LOSE-555611 format. One record per residue (C-alpha): residue number from 0; residue in one letter; chain; x, y, z. Coordinates in nm, 4 decimals. Each point is the difference from the previous one (the first is absolute). Example, Ala and Ser with C-alpha at 12.3 -4.5 7.8 and 13.67 -1.06 7.14 Angstrom:
BEGIN
<rec n="0" res="A" chain="A" xx="1.2300" yy="-0.4500" zz="0.7800"/>
<rec n="1" res="S" chain="A" xx="0.1370" yy="0.3440" zz="-0.0660"/>
END
This chain:
BEGIN
<rec n="0" res="M" chain="A" xx="-2.6726" yy="-13.4308" zz="-2.5656"/>
<rec n="1" res="K" chain="A" xx="0.1162" yy="0.3315" zz="-0.0992"/>
<rec n="2" res="L" chain="A" xx="0.0559" yy="-0.1345" zz="-0.3901"/>
<rec n="3" res="L" chain="A" xx="-0.3353" yy="-0.2142" zz="0.0406"/>
<rec n="4" res="K" chain="A" xx="-0.1713" yy="0.2924" zz="0.1120"/>
<rec n="5" res="I" chain="A" xx="0.1282" yy="0.2199" zz="-0.2993"/>
<rec n="6" res="L" chain="A" xx="-0.0846" yy="-0.2460" zz="-0.2610"/>
<rec n="7" res="A" chain="A" xx="-0.3423" yy="-0.0726" zz="0.1819"/>
<rec n="8" res="V" chain="A" xx="-0.0829" yy="0.3802" zz="-0.0450"/>
<rec n="9" res="F" chain="A" xx="0.1309" yy="0.0371" zz="-0.3370"/>
<rec n="10" res="C" chain="A" xx="-0.2412" yy="-0.3183" zz="-0.1434"/>
<rec n="11" res="A" chain="A" xx="-0.2897" yy="0.1646" zz="0.1985"/>
<rec n="12" res="L" chain="A" xx="0.0703" yy="0.3595" zz="-0.1521"/>
<rec n="13" res="S" chain="A" xx="0.1893" yy="-0.0063" zz="-0.3231"/>
<rec n="14" res="L" chain="A" xx="-0.0435" yy="-0.3504" zz="-0.1630"/>
<rec n="15" res="A" chain="A" xx="-0.3523" yy="-0.0224" zz="0.0354"/>
<rec n="16" res="P" chain="A" xx="-0.0643" yy="0.1885" zz="-0.3829"/>
<rec n="17" res="F" chain="A" xx="0.2430" yy="-0.2593" zz="-0.1404"/>
<rec n="18" res="S" chain="A" xx="-0.0542" yy="-0.3206" zz="0.1796"/>
<rec n="19" res="Q" chain="A" xx="-0.1589" yy="-0.1516" zz="0.3465"/>
<rec n="20" res="A" chain="A" xx="0.1157" yy="0.1246" zz="0.3001"/>
<rec n="21" res="E" chain="A" xx="0.1079" yy="-0.3544" zz="0.1298"/>
<rec n="22" res="Q" chain="A" xx="0.1483" yy="-0.2569" zz="-0.2262"/>
<rec n="23" res="M" chain="A" xx="0.0051" yy="-0.3740" zz="0.1636"/>
<rec n="24" res="K" chain="A" xx="-0.0329" yy="-0.3321" zz="-0.1026"/>
<rec n="25" res="Q" chain="A" xx="-0.0759" yy="-0.3239" zz="0.1594"/>
<rec n="26" res="L" chain="A" xx="0.2365" yy="-0.2389" zz="-0.1075"/>
<rec n="27" res="G" chain="A" xx="-0.0317" yy="-0.3363" zz="0.1774"/>
<rec n="28" res="A" chain="A" xx="0.0303" yy="0.0747" zz="0.3778"/>
<rec n="29" res="W" chain="A" xx="0.1553" yy="0.3443" zz="-0.0333"/>
<rec n="30" res="D" chain="A" xx="-0.1549" yy="0.3439" zz="-0.0590"/>
<rec n="31" res="V" chain="A" xx="0.2163" yy="0.1981" zz="-0.1958"/>
<rec n="32" res="H" chain="A" xx="0.0114" yy="0.3393" zz="-0.0017"/>
<rec n="33" res="Y" chain="A" xx="0.1519" yy="0.2226" zz="-0.2935"/>
<rec n="34" res="I" chain="A" xx="0.0813" yy="0.3289" zz="-0.1249"/>
<rec n="35" res="A" chain="A" xx="0.2230" yy="0.1387" zz="-0.2718"/>
<rec n="36" res="L" chain="A" xx="0.0533" yy="0.4388" zz="0.0076"/>
<rec n="37" res="T" chain="A" xx="0.2370" yy="0.1984" zz="-0.1224"/>
<rec n="38" res="S" chain="A" xx="0.2555" yy="0.0827" zz="0.2905"/>
<rec n="39" res="S" chain="A" xx="-0.0217" yy="0.3696" zz="-0.0785"/>
<rec n="40" res="F" chain="A" xx="-0.3242" yy="-0.0313" zz="0.2527"/>
<rec n="41" res="L" chain="A" xx="0.1785" yy="-0.1145" zz="0.2932"/>
<rec n="42" res="T" chain="A" xx="0.1505" yy="0.3191" zz="0.2487"/>
<rec n="43" res="P" chain="A" xx="0.3764" yy="0.0471" zz="-0.0279"/>
<rec n="44" res="E" chain="A" xx="0.0229" yy="-0.1460" zz="0.4099"/>
<rec n="45" res="V" chain="A" xx="-0.1811" yy="-0.3472" zz="-0.1111"/>
<rec n="46" res="A" chain="A" xx="0.1910" yy="-0.0281" zz="-0.3213"/>
<rec n="47" res="R" chain="A" xx="0.3225" yy="0.0888" zz="0.1809"/>
<rec n="48" res="T" chain="A" xx="-0.1088" yy="-0.2454" zz="0.2823"/>
<rec n="49" res="Y" chain="A" xx="-0.0279" yy="-0.3147" zz="-0.2280"/>
<rec n="50" res="G" chain="A" xx="0.2401" yy="0.0685" zz="-0.2230"/>
<rec n="51" res="I" chain="A" xx="-0.2112" yy="0.1197" zz="-0.3029"/>
<rec n="52" res="Q" chain="A" xx="0.0870" yy="0.2435" zz="-0.2814"/>
<rec n="53" res="R" chain="A" xx="-0.2512" yy="0.2194" zz="-0.0523"/>
<rec n="54" res="S" chain="A" xx="-0.0610" yy="0.0819" zz="-0.3461"/>
<rec n="55" res="K" chain="A" xx="-0.3035" yy="0.0365" zz="-0.2814"/>
<rec n="56" res="Y" chain="A" xx="0.2075" yy="-0.2859" zz="-0.1963"/>
<rec n="57" res="N" chain="A" xx="-0.0356" yy="-0.2634" zz="0.3017"/>
<rec n="58" res="A" chain="A" xx="-0.2362" yy="-0.1748" zz="0.1229"/>
<rec n="59" res="L" chain="A" xx="-0.0523" yy="-0.1653" zz="0.3635"/>
<rec n="60" res="V" chain="A" xx="-0.1776" yy="-0.3719" zz="0.0330"/>
<rec n="61" res="N" chain="A" xx="-0.1079" yy="-0.0678" zz="0.3115"/>
<rec n="62" res="I" chain="A" xx="-0.1496" yy="-0.3638" zz="0.1141"/>
<rec n="63" res="S" chain="A" xx="-0.1360" yy="-0.1461" zz="0.3373"/>
<rec n="64" res="V" chain="A" xx="-0.1052" yy="-0.3093" zz="0.0433"/>
<rec n="65" res="L" chain="A" xx="-0.2500" yy="-0.1220" zz="0.3093"/>
<rec n="66" res="D" chain="A" xx="-0.0997" yy="-0.3329" zz="0.0820"/>
<rec n="67" res="S" chain="A" xx="-0.4062" yy="0.0322" zz="-0.1205"/>
<rec n="68" res="A" chain="A" xx="-0.0967" yy="-0.1880" zz="0.3250"/>
<rec n="69" res="T" chain="A" xx="0.1866" yy="0.1888" zz="0.2464"/>
<rec n="70" res="Q" chain="A" xx="0.1198" yy="0.3159" zz="-0.1700"/>
<rec n="71" res="A" chain="A" xx="0.3108" yy="-0.0724" zz="0.1275"/>
<rec n="72" res="P" chain="A" xx="0.2924" yy="0.1653" zz="-0.1622"/>
<rec n="73" res="Q" chain="A" xx="0.1749" yy="-0.2870" zz="-0.2385"/>
<rec n="74" res="N" chain="A" xx="0.4033" yy="0.0041" zz="-0.0401"/>
<rec n="75" res="V" chain="A" xx="0.0613" yy="-0.1210" zz="-0.3488"/>
<rec n="76" res="L" chain="A" xx="0.2000" yy="0.0018" zz="-0.3139"/>
<rec n="77" res="V" chain="A" xx="-0.0979" yy="0.2380" zz="-0.1854"/>
<rec n="78" res="S" chain="A" xx="0.1744" yy="0.0823" zz="-0.4296"/>
<rec n="79" res="G" chain="A" xx="-0.1027" yy="0.0744" zz="-0.2934"/>
<rec n="80" res="T" chain="A" xx="0.0310" yy="0.1637" zz="-0.3466"/>
<rec n="81" res="A" chain="A" xx="-0.2212" yy="0.3367" zz="-0.1291"/>
<rec n="82" res="T" chain="A" xx="-0.0117" yy="0.0214" zz="-0.3736"/>
<rec n="83" res="D" chain="A" xx="-0.1483" yy="0.2569" zz="-0.2118"/>
<rec n="84" res="L" chain="A" xx="-0.2072" yy="-0.0325" zz="-0.3094"/>
<rec n="85" res="M" chain="A" xx="0.3020" yy="0.0186" zz="-0.2540"/>
<rec n="86" res="G" chain="A" xx="0.1234" yy="-0.3331" zz="0.1844"/>
<rec n="87" res="R" chain="A" xx="0.2845" yy="0.1275" zz="0.1591"/>
<rec n="88" res="S" chain="A" xx="0.0582" yy="-0.1704" zz="0.3740"/>
<rec n="89" res="Q" chain="A" xx="0.1487" yy="0.1103" zz="0.2764"/>
<rec n="90" res="P" chain="A" xx="0.0186" yy="-0.1898" zz="0.3883"/>
<rec n="91" res="L" chain="A" xx="-0.1255" yy="0.1223" zz="0.2902"/>
<rec n="92" res="E" chain="A" xx="0.2503" yy="-0.0487" zz="0.2893"/>
<rec n="93" res="F" chain="A" xx="-0.2223" yy="0.0524" zz="0.3254"/>
<rec n="94" res="K" chain="A" xx="0.1198" yy="0.0938" zz="0.3387"/>
<rec n="95" res="E" chain="A" xx="-0.1811" yy="-0.1179" zz="0.3022"/>
<rec n="96" res="I" chain="A" xx="-0.1334" yy="0.2717" zz="0.2112"/>
<rec n="97" res="T" chain="A" xx="-0.1133" yy="-0.1006" zz="0.3886"/>
<rec n="98" res="E" chain="A" xx="-0.1807" yy="0.2953" zz="0.2032"/>
<rec n="99" res="G" chain="A" xx="-0.1270" yy="-0.1370" zz="0.3172"/>
<rec n="100" res="K" chain="A" xx="-0.2656" yy="-0.3181" zz="-0.1169"/>
<rec n="101" res="A" chain="A" xx="-0.0054" yy="0.1289" zz="-0.3530"/>
<rec n="102" res="I" chain="A" xx="0.2100" yy="-0.1458" zz="-0.2960"/>
<rec n="103" res="Y" chain="A" xx="0.0200" yy="0.0969" zz="-0.3300"/>
<rec n="104" res="Y" chain="A" xx="0.1953" yy="0.0425" zz="-0.3120"/>
<rec n="105" res="I" chain="A" xx="0.1290" yy="0.2192" zz="-0.1843"/>
<rec n="106" res="A" chain="A" xx="0.1881" yy="0.0269" zz="-0.3673"/>
<rec n="107" res="T" chain="A" xx="0.0535" yy="0.2887" zz="-0.2368"/>
<rec n="108" res="L" chain="A" xx="-0.0056" yy="0.0292" zz="-0.3719"/>
<rec n="109" res="S" chain="A" xx="0.1092" yy="0.2448" zz="-0.2439"/>
<rec n="110" res="F" chain="A" xx="-0.2461" yy="0.1309" zz="-0.3011"/>
<rec n="111" res="R" chain="A" xx="0.0148" yy="0.2616" zz="-0.2146"/>
<rec n="112" res="Y" chain="A" xx="-0.3748" yy="0.0683" zz="-0.1446"/>
<rec n="113" res="E" chain="A" xx="-0.3434" yy="-0.0352" zz="0.0889"/>
<rec n="114" res="E" chain="A" xx="0.0255" yy="-0.3441" zz="-0.0240"/>
<rec n="115" res="E" chain="A" xx="-0.1997" yy="-0.3280" zz="0.0692"/>
<rec n="116" res="I" chain="A" xx="0.1862" yy="-0.2591" zz="0.2132"/>
<rec n="117" res="K" chain="A" xx="-0.0627" yy="-0.3833" zz="0.0377"/>
<rec n="118" res="F" chain="A" xx="0.1164" yy="-0.1226" zz="0.3197"/>
<rec n="119" res="D" chain="A" xx="0.1272" yy="-0.3829" zz="0.0701"/>
<rec n="120" res="I" chain="A" xx="0.0605" yy="-0.0374" zz="0.3394"/>
<rec n="121" res="K" chain="A" xx="0.0938" yy="-0.3623" zz="0.2066"/>
<rec n="122" res="L" chain="A" xx="-0.0960" yy="-0.0144" zz="0.3630"/>
<rec n="123" res="S" chain="A" xx="0.1268" yy="-0.3213" zz="0.1893"/>
<rec n="124" res="K" chain="A" xx="0.0569" yy="-0.1230" zz="0.3501"/>
<rec n="125" res="G" chain="A" xx="0.1226" yy="-0.3528" zz="0.0624"/>
<rec n="126" res="N" chain="A" xx="-0.1978" yy="-0.2453" zz="-0.2642"/>
<rec n="127" res="T" chain="A" xx="-0.2631" yy="0.2717" zz="-0.0684"/>
<rec n="128" res="E" chain="A" xx="0.0380" yy="0.1889" zz="-0.2746"/>
<rec n="129" res="Q" chain="A" xx="-0.2518" yy="0.2598" zz="-0.2154"/>
<rec n="130" res="R" chain="A" xx="0.0037" yy="0.2702" zz="-0.2779"/>
<rec n="131" res="L" chain="A" xx="-0.1392" yy="0.3124" zz="-0.0109"/>
<rec n="132" res="R" chain="A" xx="-0.0396" yy="0.1693" zz="-0.3120"/>
<rec n="133" res="F" chain="A" xx="-0.1619" yy="0.3252" zz="-0.0673"/>
<rec n="134" res="Q" chain="A" xx="0.0341" yy="0.3284" zz="-0.2348"/>
<rec n="135" res="Q" chain="A" xx="0.0295" yy="0.2913" zz="0.0902"/>
<rec n="136" res="K" chain="A" xx="0.0486" yy="0.3773" zz="-0.1868"/>
<rec n="137" res="L" chain="A" xx="0.2607" yy="0.2551" zz="0.1429"/>
<rec n="138" res="Y" chain="A" xx="-0.0383" yy="0.3274" zz="-0.0558"/>
<rec n="139" res="I" chain="A" xx="0.3231" yy="0.2866" zz="-0.0306"/>
<rec n="140" res="E" chain="A" xx="-0.0710" yy="0.2506" zz="0.2716"/>
END
């Protein structure tokens, strides 16, 4: 819950001028919550705990998938890519984090400038597959 709380506070306080505080899309029977932010916003303790390199040139993508009807966390396979506006693409390698009943998936990516990044994330569980696509401007801090 530590990482989730930090991300929630960050969203509410810091991201409000740049985008919506909560980013969520309903995809089929799932509510998919997502955010991308510069990893330097994480505290050193949280970054160490989850093996995330803090840097103004690294971003963190956080995805959580809930059942739309029950709001129960879903254990899914997550993969994807991040593409800048020049068409340079990098794969995202997601790591599953479980804290209590919460399940979320994090991946990191590098960037060099204030960049608009397009994310294409595949979520799958059994025979169900959904695509989360969003675009986020990343800022160097």
